[in-house]
N, C-alpha and C positions, 0 to 999 in steps of 0.2 A: 500538160505541160509537154510541148514537143522538144524533143533533143536534137541537137543540130550536130552531127557528126562531121568533124573537120579534118579528119585524116585523108591522105591522098587516095584517089581513086586507083584501083577498084574496091580498097578496103571500105572507104566510106558507105558506098552503096550496100556492101556486104553486111557491115555494120548496122546500118539503118533497117535492113530487112530482118536480121536477126533480132534487134530490139524491139520493133513492130511485133515480130511474131510472140514475143514475151510479154506483150500487152503495155509496151513501152513506145508510144509513138514516136519515130524519128525520120529525120531527113537527113540526106547527104548534102553538105555545104563544105566542100574541101577548101582549105586555106593553103594548101601545098600542092603544086603539080610536080610530076617525075617524069625525068627524061633520060635519055641514054648517056652513057658517060662519054667524056671528051675523047678518050682513048679505049675503044672497044678491042684493039688488039692485045693491050695490056691486060684485060680480062681473061681473053681466050688464053695468053700465054700463062695465066695463073691455073688455068685447068691443066694445063700439061705439066705444071710442076707438082702437082697434087700427090704423085706416087712418093715424093720425098718431104711431104709436110704431114706432120703428126697431128694438127688441128687447124680447123677452119672456124674462126668466129665469125657470125653474122649478127649484125647489130640492129637489123629490122626486116620486117617480110620484104620490103622493096630491095634490100640488098640480095635476099633469097631470089627474087623474083628474076632481076636484071642478070644475076650471075647464071642461074638456070637458063635464061634466054639466049645468052651469049655462049653458051657450051658447045665447043666443036663437036661434030658429029661422031667423031673416033674417039672421044674420051667418056670415061666411065669413073664412078667415084671408087677410089681405091679401099681395100678391106681395111687396111690400117690406119686410115685418115679419120680423124673423129671430127664432128661438126657440133659447134655451140651454139646456144641462142639465150639471150638474156630473159625472154619472155614466153608465154603461150602463143602470142599470134605468130612470132618468128618462127617457133617450134613446129606450128602446125602447118606454116607455109613450106617449112623444109619437108616436113612428111609428105606433103601434097606435090610439091614441085620436083624434088631431087630423088623419089622413089624410083623413078624409070632409069636414073642414072647409076643405081646399085648402091644408094644409101640406104643402110639398114637402120632400124629403130635402135637397136643396142649401141649404134655408133652416135647416138644423138646425146648431148649433155645440156642441161637446162635446170634452171631452180626447181625446187619441188614445187607441186600445185598450191601448198599452203604457205607459201613464202609471203612475209611481210610486203615485200615490193619485188618488182621484175625489173632488175637494171643490172648494171657490170658488178656493182658491189655485192650483191646477193648470188649472182653466178660464180663468183671468185671462189667461195668455200667448196663448190661442186669440183672447181678444177684444182684447187690446191691439193686434193688428196693423190694426184698424179705426179710422176716425175716429169719434169720440163726441162731437165738439164741437157743443154745442148740439141734441143728439138727445134724444128722450123715451124714457125706458126703465120698464118694469114689471117688479117683482120679485114673483112669485108663491108665496106660502109659506101656513102655518098659523098659526094663532093659538097659537104655543108657542115655547119656547127651545130647540128641539132643534138647531138648526143656526144661532143668532143670530149667535156670532162669524163665521162665515163670510160670512152674508149681510151683516153690517155692514161687513166688511172689503172684500168684493167692491163693494159700493155705494160706499165711498169711493174706491175705485180708479177707479171709472167716473165719480163726480162731478169728481174730480181731472182727467180726462180731458175734463171740460166737459159731460157730460151731465147732464141732469135725471131723478134717480130717484125712482120712486113704488112704494109697497108696497101690495099687494092680499091680503088675507086669504081663502083659498077653502075651509080646513077647519079643524076644531078637534081638538085632540089630548086625551085624557084616559086616566087608568090603565084598562087593560083589565077586564072583567068576565069572570072565569072560569066556565066550568061546572064542574059536580062532577068531570067526568072531567078536565079540564084541571087542575083543583087537586090531584087524585090525582096527574097525572103530574108535576107540579112538586113534589110532596113525596117522589114516588119519586125523582126526580133529585136531590134533597137528600139522601137516604136513602143513595145509591150513585152519588157524585160520579164515580168512576172509568168508570162505564158511559155518562156522559151529558157533553154539549158544549152550551154556550150559543152560539148564533149572536148577537151583539149589534151592533145598527146605530145605535144612538144612546145618549148618556149618559142620556138620559131613561128610557129602557127599563131600565138599572141600578137607576135611582132606584126605578120601578114594582117590580122584581123583589123589591128589599129592603122595599118596602110589603106585597108578597104573602106572601113568606116568610121575611123577615129576612136576616141576615148568610149568605152562602154557606158552606157547610162546609168544613173541611179538605180539601184535593184538589179542589176546584171547579176547573172547565176552562171557559175561554171562547174563542171566536174572533171576535175585534173587526174591522169593516171599516174602521176609521179609528184612527190612534194616539192620538187624544184620547178615543175610546171605550175603547181598551185601558187607558188610564191611570186612568179612572173604574173600570173592572172591577177593576183591581189594588187599587185604594183602597177598593173595597167587601169586598175579602176574596177574591177569585179567585185561587188559587196559580198555575195555569197558564193563561197568557193568550199567544194568538197574533195577531197583525196578518195579516189575509189579504184580498187583492182581493176586492171585492164581484161576485163571478161563481161560480155553481154548481160549475163544474170546479175553480176555485181552492179553493173552501171544502171539496170533496171530497177533494182533494189533502192540504190542511192536516190534515184529520180523521186522517189515517193516522199522522202524526207528532206529534201535538199533546201526548200525554202524555210524550214525551220532550223536547218544546221547554222551553228556558230560560224563567224567569219574565221 
């Protein structure tokens, strides 16, 4: 069974390579393209406010990547400013891309590795231990609705705890533009659903899949990294859907039993 990784690039190719190395054949088939924000100056201005910010919450690896890419040359990460990530992928990207700006491991907050899910709801218990009264917080995200529910919920918790929360858009998401080879791979997956599994990381990706190829065929299989994404996949017509932790090792393991998993 071939796993089709639908994350935006470059994450899709990175995941495909890691899964293949684990013995789970995979191919990148992005359903979302990422581009720069409409207002790059706003992101650069946000960097300059960091000395007065207590926490910067990043919603995804792409939020980190574009925030890092647009860092002014004279700006470093302040010692008193924390960074938060809802899951391991975002946390790893923070460690890789912002290390040279001065961000240290002890400044990074994220759910524990054995967390049942990786999302805003499971990040909140980690943040709730700290005092947020009169603190300034930035939420770094993209111009889309892929995690609007989680962002809004977490922002409300922080506001109720006394913080002032501000949003900064660092990228834009849109439907992917497939090459001829990618389109052919997608059609092949619909023609032979038993031999393919779609790895879905957002409900928006499911929307885009329907735009590209229409309703999934009978027997279509999906691995979803969150229960809400799984619900959207079932709504779209996937017959076999499993919820899996967003780690390559977990996805490789889930692949083995997907066909026999209950709906």
